[in-house]
C-alpha positions in Angstrom: -135.8 -63.8 70.0 -139.3 -63.3 68.6 -141.8 -65.6 70.4 -142.8 -68.7 68.6 -146.4 -67.5 68.3 -145.0 -64.6 66.3 -142.4 -66.5 64.3 -144.7 -69.2 63.0 -147.8 -67.1 62.1 -146.6 -66.3 58.6 -145.6 -68.5 55.7 -142.6 -67.1 54.0 -139.4 -69.2 53.7 -136.6 -68.9 56.4 -133.3 -70.7 55.9 -131.1 -70.6 58.9 -127.4 -71.4 58.5 -125.3 -72.6 61.4 -122.4 -74.3 59.6 -120.7 -72.7 56.6 -119.1 -76.1 55.6 -122.6 -77.1 54.5 -121.6 -76.8 50.8 -121.8 -79.0 47.8 -119.0 -80.4 45.6 -119.1 -77.5 43.2 -118.9 -74.8 45.8 -115.4 -74.2 47.0 -114.6 -72.3 50.2 -111.2 -70.5 50.2 -108.9 -69.3 53.0 -111.4 -70.2 55.7 -109.0 -70.6 58.7 -111.1 -68.0 60.6 -114.8 -67.1 60.7 -115.6 -65.1 57.6 -118.1 -63.1 59.6 -115.6 -62.2 62.4 -115.4 -58.3 62.6 -111.6 -58.4 62.6 -111.3 -60.1 59.2 -108.5 -58.9 56.8 -109.0 -56.4 54.1 -109.8 -59.1 51.5 -112.6 -61.3 52.9 -112.5 -65.1 52.4 -114.4 -65.8 49.2 -116.8 -68.4 47.8 -116.8 -69.6 44.3 -120.5 -69.6 43.6 -121.0 -71.7 40.5 -124.3 -73.3 41.5 -127.7 -73.9 40.0 -130.8 -72.1 41.2 -132.2 -75.3 42.5 -129.1 -75.8 44.6 -129.8 -74.8 48.2 -126.2 -75.1 49.5 -125.2 -72.8 46.6 -127.8 -70.3 47.7 -126.6 -70.4 51.3 -123.0 -69.8 50.4 -124.0 -66.9 48.1 -126.2 -65.0 50.6 -123.8 -65.8 53.4 -121.1 -63.9 51.5 -123.5 -61.0 50.9 -124.2 -60.9 54.6 -120.5 -60.8 55.3 -120.1 -57.8 53.0 -122.1 -55.6 55.5 -119.0 -55.6 57.7 -117.2 -53.6 55.1 -119.4 -50.6 56.2 -118.2 -50.8 59.8 -114.6 -51.2 58.6 -114.8 -48.2 56.4 -114.1 -50.2 53.2 -117.6 -49.6 51.7 -118.7 -46.0 52.0 -120.4 -45.1 48.7 -123.7 -46.2 47.2 -125.5 -45.9 43.9 -123.2 -48.0 41.7 -122.0 -51.5 40.8 -120.4 -53.4 43.7 -117.4 -54.1 41.4 -116.7 -50.4 41.4 -117.4 -49.6 45.0 -115.6 -52.5 46.9 -112.3 -54.2 46.3 -113.1 -57.6 47.8 -112.8 -60.6 45.5 -116.5 -61.3 45.7 -117.5 -57.8 44.8 -115.1 -57.6 41.9 -116.8 -60.8 40.5 -120.3 -59.5 41.1 -120.8 -57.5 37.9 -124.6 -57.6 38.0 -125.1 -56.4 41.6 -125.6 -52.7 42.3 -125.5 -51.2 45.8 -128.6 -49.0 45.9 -128.5 -47.8 49.5 -126.5 -48.1 52.7 -128.9 -47.8 55.7 -127.2 -46.5 58.8 -129.4 -46.5 61.9 -128.9 -48.3 65.3 -128.4 -51.3 62.9 -126.8 -51.3 59.5 -128.0 -52.8 56.2 -127.2 -52.9 52.6 -129.9 -52.8 49.9 -128.7 -54.4 46.7 -130.1 -55.1 43.3 -129.1 -58.2 41.4 -130.1 -57.4 37.8 -129.1 -60.7 36.3 -131.1 -62.8 38.8 -133.8 -60.2 39.3 -133.5 -59.9 43.1 -133.6 -57.1 45.6 -131.4 -58.1 48.5 -131.5 -56.6 52.0 -128.5 -57.6 54.0 -128.2 -56.7 57.7 -124.9 -56.4 59.6 -124.1 -58.3 62.8 -122.6 -57.0 66.0 -119.5 -54.8 65.8 -120.1 -52.0 68.4 -120.6 -51.6 72.1 -124.1 -50.3 71.4 -125.0 -53.4 69.3 -123.7 -55.7 72.1 -126.0 -53.9 74.5 -128.8 -54.4 72.1 -128.1 -58.2 72.1 -128.1 -58.6 75.8 -131.3 -56.5 76.3 -133.2 -59.8 76.0 -136.3 -59.2 78.0 -139.5 -60.2 76.1 -141.9 -57.3 75.6 -145.2 -56.9 73.8 -144.8 -56.4 70.1 -147.1 -55.2 67.4 -145.4 -55.1 63.9 -144.4 -51.6 62.9 -146.3 -51.8 59.6 -149.4 -52.6 61.5 -148.9 -49.7 63.9 -148.4 -47.4 60.9 -151.3 -48.9 58.9 -149.0 -50.0 56.1 -150.0 -53.6 56.2 -152.2 -55.2 53.5 -152.3 -58.6 55.3 -154.0 -59.1 58.6 -151.8 -59.8 61.6 -153.7 -62.3 63.8 -151.2 -63.2 66.6 -152.6 -63.1 70.1 -150.3 -61.3 72.6 -147.1 -61.5 70.5 -143.8 -60.7 72.2 -140.3 -59.9 71.0 -136.7 -59.5 72.2 -136.6 -55.9 73.5 -133.1 -55.1 72.1 -133.9 -56.5 68.7 -137.2 -54.7 68.6 -135.4 -51.4 69.4 -132.8 -52.1 66.7 -135.4 -52.9 64.0 -137.4 -49.9 65.0 -134.5 -47.7 64.1 -134.4 -49.3 60.6 -138.1 -49.0 60.2 -138.0 -45.3 61.0 -135.7 -44.6 58.0 -136.9 -44.3 54.4 -135.6 -47.8 53.7 -138.9 -49.8 54.2 -140.8 -47.5 51.8 -137.9 -47.6 49.3 -138.1 -51.4 49.4 -141.9 -51.6 49.0 -141.8 -49.1 46.2 -139.0 -50.9 44.4 -140.8 -54.3 44.6 -144.1 -52.8 43.4 -142.2 -51.3 40.4 -140.4 -54.6 39.7 -143.0 -57.2 39.8 -140.7 -60.0 38.4 -138.1 -59.5 41.2 -137.8 -61.6 44.3 -137.1 -60.0 47.7 -134.2 -61.7 49.6 -133.5 -60.7 53.2 -130.3 -62.0 54.9 -128.1 -61.3 57.8 -125.5 -62.6 60.2 -125.8 -62.8 64.0 -127.6 -59.6 65.1 -128.3 -59.1 61.4 -130.1 -62.5 61.3 -132.4 -61.3 64.0 -133.1 -58.1 62.0 -133.7 -60.2 58.9 -136.5 -62.1 60.8 -138.1 -58.9 61.9 -137.9 -57.5 58.4 -139.4 -60.7 56.9 -142.5 -60.4 59.0 -142.8 -56.7 58.3 -142.5 -57.0 54.5 -144.8 -60.0 54.4 -147.5 -58.0 56.2 -146.8 -55.2 53.7 -147.8 -57.5 50.9 -144.5 -58.8 49.7 -143.2 -62.4 49.7 -139.6 -62.3 51.2 -137.2 -65.2 51.4 -134.9 -65.1 54.5 -131.4 -66.5 55.0 -129.9 -66.1 58.4 -126.3 -67.0 59.4 -125.1 -67.9 62.9 -128.2 -66.2 64.3 
């Protein structure tokens, strides 16, 4: 867990979800006898109907929770290709209904993430996967707090000043996010957002992915973007 001095030093929105039944009357949850984020889910993931208004926070939560759950399709081998519409790359009910969402990139490092473009809603969505491997479990339990300087500050990519005094972070989570930072994904995201000024940046994740989403939120905020974060069961 990132220390409180680090977490509350910036001002972007974080929405943390701890109970999926927090839905409104127009949002129906189907076949939810088991946790939709459990790695041993069936081939067709439990689905949300996501008829909601943009001012409807529960609708937002159900939608980005479902996008977070899709990251497990990578570890299950159901989602292997990138560069096309979700409806053509994935057979889940949610993906088949997501005609305006394109999977731009699958990021495979010590952690896994999907970078998606929602053309209809003008959003770039970065979704981080939760724990599915022995290595990721070891990352979770490597919980010692260590000194932490954001990676964009170390690399002189920040456009906003980082003013925390002696910030600390969970050692395993820091290592996991470092592997993501050292790919071409951060620069890809920054370049995309600079080229699409009307788009919003959404970062979401479940469990371990929720921790990665919080790291990413701070990094991209310092890089000059304005991310909104949704974390699930983190």
